[in-house]
C-alpha positions as CSV (number, residue, x, y, z in Angstrom):
1,M,-100.7,-90.5,16.0
2,A,-97.6,-92.6,15.5
3,R,-96.9,-92.5,19.3
4,W,-100.5,-93.6,20.0
5,L,-100.2,-96.5,17.6
6,Q,-96.9,-97.5,19.2
7,S,-98.4,-97.3,22.7
8,T,-101.2,-99.7,21.7
9,G,-98.9,-102.2,20.2
10,L,-99.5,-101.3,16.6
11,Q,-96.0,-100.2,15.7
12,H,-96.3,-101.8,12.3
13,L,-99.0,-99.2,11.5
14,A,-97.2,-96.3,13.0
15,F,-94.7,-96.0,10.1
16,P,-95.9,-98.5,7.5
17,L,-94.7,-96.4,4.6
18,T,-91.2,-95.5,5.7
19,S,-90.5,-99.0,6.8
20,T,-91.1,-100.5,3.3
21,G,-88.9,-98.1,1.4
22,I,-91.6,-96.1,-0.5
23,D,-90.3,-93.1,-2.2
24,Q,-91.1,-90.2,0.2
25,R,-92.0,-87.9,-2.7
26,L,-95.1,-90.1,-3.3
27,L,-96.4,-89.8,0.3
28,P,-98.5,-86.7,-0.1
29,N,-100.5,-88.2,-3.0
30,L,-100.7,-91.6,-1.4
31,L,-102.0,-90.2,1.9
32,M,-104.5,-88.1,0.1
33,Q,-106.1,-91.3,-1.3
34,V,-106.9,-93.1,1.9
35,N,-108.4,-92.3,5.3
36,V,-108.1,-94.6,8.3
37,L,-110.9,-95.5,10.7
38,L,-109.8,-96.8,14.0
39,I,-112.2,-98.7,16.2
40,A,-111.3,-99.2,19.9
41,K,-113.1,-100.7,22.8
42,E,-112.0,-100.4,26.4
43,Q,-113.3,-102.5,29.3
44,S,-115.0,-100.4,31.9
45,S,-114.2,-100.4,35.6
46,A,-117.8,-101.4,36.2
47,D,-117.2,-104.8,34.5
48,A,-116.1,-106.5,37.8
49,S,-119.3,-105.8,39.5
50,A,-121.4,-106.5,36.4
51,S,-119.6,-109.7,35.4
52,S,-122.3,-112.0,36.7
53,F,-124.9,-110.0,34.8
54,I,-122.9,-110.2,31.6
55,A,-122.2,-113.9,32.0
56,N,-126.0,-114.5,32.1
57,E,-126.7,-112.7,28.8
58,K,-127.3,-115.7,26.6
59,E,-128.3,-113.6,23.6
60,I,-124.9,-112.2,23.0
61,S,-123.9,-113.3,19.6
62,T,-120.6,-114.8,18.5
63,R,-119.9,-111.8,16.3
64,E,-120.2,-109.4,19.3
65,N,-117.8,-111.6,21.3
66,N,-115.3,-111.5,18.5
67,V,-114.9,-107.8,18.2
68,A,-111.2,-107.1,18.6
69,R,-110.0,-104.6,21.1
70,I,-108.6,-102.4,18.4
71,K,-109.4,-102.6,14.7
72,V,-108.0,-100.5,11.9
73,M,-109.9,-100.0,8.6
74,V,-108.9,-98.1,5.5
75,R,-111.2,-96.6,3.0
76,K,-109.8,-95.6,-0.4
77,R,-111.3,-92.6,-2.2
78,P,-111.5,-92.3,-6.0
79,L,-109.4,-89.9,-8.0
80,N,-110.9,-86.4,-7.9
81,K,-111.6,-84.2,-10.9
82,K,-108.3,-82.4,-10.7
83,E,-106.3,-85.6,-10.6
84,I,-108.3,-87.0,-13.5
85,S,-107.8,-83.8,-15.6
86,Q,-104.1,-84.1,-14.9
87,K,-104.1,-87.7,-16.0
88,E,-102.6,-88.9,-12.8
89,D,-102.3,-92.6,-12.2
90,D,-104.3,-94.5,-9.5
91,I,-101.4,-96.4,-7.8
92,V,-103.6,-97.9,-5.0
93,T,-105.5,-101.1,-5.4
94,V,-107.7,-103.0,-2.9
95,D,-108.0,-106.8,-2.5
96,E,-110.1,-107.9,0.5
97,N,-108.2,-106.7,3.6
98,V,-105.0,-105.9,1.6
99,L,-104.1,-102.4,0.2
100,T,-101.4,-102.4,-2.4
101,V,-99.3,-99.4,-3.5
102,H,-97.9,-99.7,-7.0
103,E,-94.8,-97.4,-6.9
104,P,-93.4,-96.4,-10.3
105,K,-89.6,-96.6,-10.4
106,L,-86.6,-96.4,-12.8
107,K,-83.7,-98.8,-12.9
108,V,-80.1,-97.5,-13.3
109,D,-80.5,-98.1,-17.1
110,L,-83.7,-95.9,-17.0
111,T,-85.9,-99.0,-17.5
112,A,-89.3,-98.3,-16.0
113,Y,-90.8,-100.8,-13.5
114,V,-93.4,-101.0,-10.8
115,E,-92.6,-102.0,-7.2
116,K,-95.5,-103.3,-5.1
117,H,-96.0,-102.6,-1.4
118,E,-98.7,-104.5,0.4
119,F,-100.4,-103.4,3.7
120,C,-102.8,-105.6,5.6
121,F,-105.6,-104.1,7.8
122,D,-108.7,-105.5,9.5
123,A,-110.7,-104.2,6.6
124,V,-109.9,-102.3,3.4
125,L,-112.8,-100.6,1.6
126,D,-112.4,-99.6,-2.1
127,E,-113.6,-96.4,-3.7
128,H,-117.0,-98.0,-4.7
129,V,-118.4,-98.7,-1.3
130,T,-121.3,-96.6,0.1
131,N,-121.3,-95.0,3.5
132,D,-123.9,-97.6,4.5
133,E,-121.4,-100.3,3.8
134,V,-118.7,-98.4,5.8
135,Y,-121.1,-98.2,8.7
136,R,-121.9,-101.9,8.6
137,V,-118.2,-102.9,8.6
138,T,-116.9,-100.3,11.1
139,V,-119.4,-99.0,13.6
140,E,-122.3,-101.4,13.6
141,P,-120.4,-104.3,15.2
142,I,-119.4,-102.2,18.2
143,I,-122.9,-100.9,19.1
144,P,-123.8,-104.1,21.1
145,I,-120.5,-103.9,22.9
146,I,-121.5,-100.6,24.5
147,F,-124.3,-102.5,26.3
148,Q,-121.7,-104.8,27.9
149,R,-120.4,-102.1,30.2
150,T,-117.7,-101.2,27.6
151,K,-116.5,-98.0,26.1
152,A,-116.2,-97.8,22.4
153,T,-114.6,-95.2,20.1
154,C,-114.4,-94.6,16.4
155,F,-112.4,-91.9,14.8
156,A,-111.0,-91.1,11.3
157,Y,-107.4,-90.2,10.7
158,G,-106.0,-88.9,7.4
159,Q,-104.6,-86.0,5.4
160,T,-106.8,-83.1,4.5
161,G,-108.7,-84.0,1.4
162,S,-108.6,-87.8,2.0
163,G,-112.3,-88.0,2.7
164,K,-112.6,-88.1,6.5
165,T,-115.6,-85.7,6.7
166,F,-117.4,-87.4,3.9
167,T,-116.9,-90.8,5.6
168,M,-117.7,-89.8,9.1
169,Q,-120.7,-87.4,8.7
170,P,-123.5,-90.1,8.4
171,L,-122.0,-92.5,11.0
172,P,-123.2,-90.7,14.2
173,L,-126.8,-90.6,13.0
174,R,-126.8,-94.3,12.1
175,A,-125.2,-95.2,15.4
176,A,-127.8,-93.1,17.4
177,Q,-130.6,-94.9,15.6
178,D,-129.1,-98.3,16.5
179,L,-128.5,-97.2,20.1
180,I,-132.1,-96.2,20.5
181,R,-133.2,-99.5,18.9
182,F,-131.2,-101.4,21.5
183,L,-132.5,-99.3,24.3
184,H,-136.1,-100.3,23.4
185,Q,-135.2,-104.0,23.6
186,P,-136.8,-105.7,26.7
187,V,-133.5,-106.9,28.1
188,Y,-132.1,-103.4,28.2
189,H,-135.3,-101.3,28.6
190,S,-135.8,-102.7,32.1
191,Q,-132.3,-101.5,33.2
192,R,-133.2,-97.9,32.8
193,F,-130.2,-96.9,30.6
194,K,-129.8,-93.2,29.9
195,L,-128.5,-91.7,26.7
196,W,-126.5,-88.5,26.4
197,L,-125.5,-86.9,23.1
198,S,-122.7,-84.4,22.4
199,Y,-121.4,-83.4,19.0
200,F,-118.0,-81.7,18.8
201,E,-115.5,-80.7,16.1
202,I,-111.8,-80.3,16.8
203,Y,-110.3,-78.0,14.1
204,D,-107.1,-76.1,14.2
205,G,-106.5,-76.8,17.8
206,K,-110.0,-75.5,18.8
207,L,-113.0,-77.3,20.1
208,F,-116.5,-76.4,18.7
209,D,-119.8,-77.6,20.1
210,L,-121.8,-78.4,16.9
211,L,-125.1,-78.6,18.9
212,S,-124.6,-75.0,20.3
213,D,-123.9,-72.9,17.2
214,R,-120.2,-73.9,17.2
215,K,-119.6,-72.1,20.5
């Protein structure tokens, strides 16, 4: 993952924790509290031949044109029952697109203090947002981009228990509904687009087809 981030010019996200001097003993608990959604769009090789068609699409909105090539969103999960029963502290706070880690430390004279580490992303979602809100911020803006001869990808990255499955499960269904809605619009319906669907799970180095009894 770190190498991929570096290759795409996101070196500051490849090792954001180690570069700011956070106590490495806090990393497991911190990583358990957040999961990362990465949105990427890649220009298709067919763009050159279709450039005149795209240029004539007056209905493309400003928001669609402003979708960045790569966006990184973070969703914070709430403390779970075990963490609450053990009276663990919530050391992560969210303020708009900034995630702050409040690291407890001790001075040489054993005086306790808190050191703050701030990380800026394209979007940071707190523990109170719904999956509908996650969809609107992350996946919904890239749906129209697909109809501009562009490839789009959304995937979640995070430690086991950080909430990836909970976050991602409803997103494909919502995306499929919006794709079908776009396909029925007159401007696209006349172009005879075709829609294929596959649903895979990669787990423990193995690939499972979820539409074929996990074979």
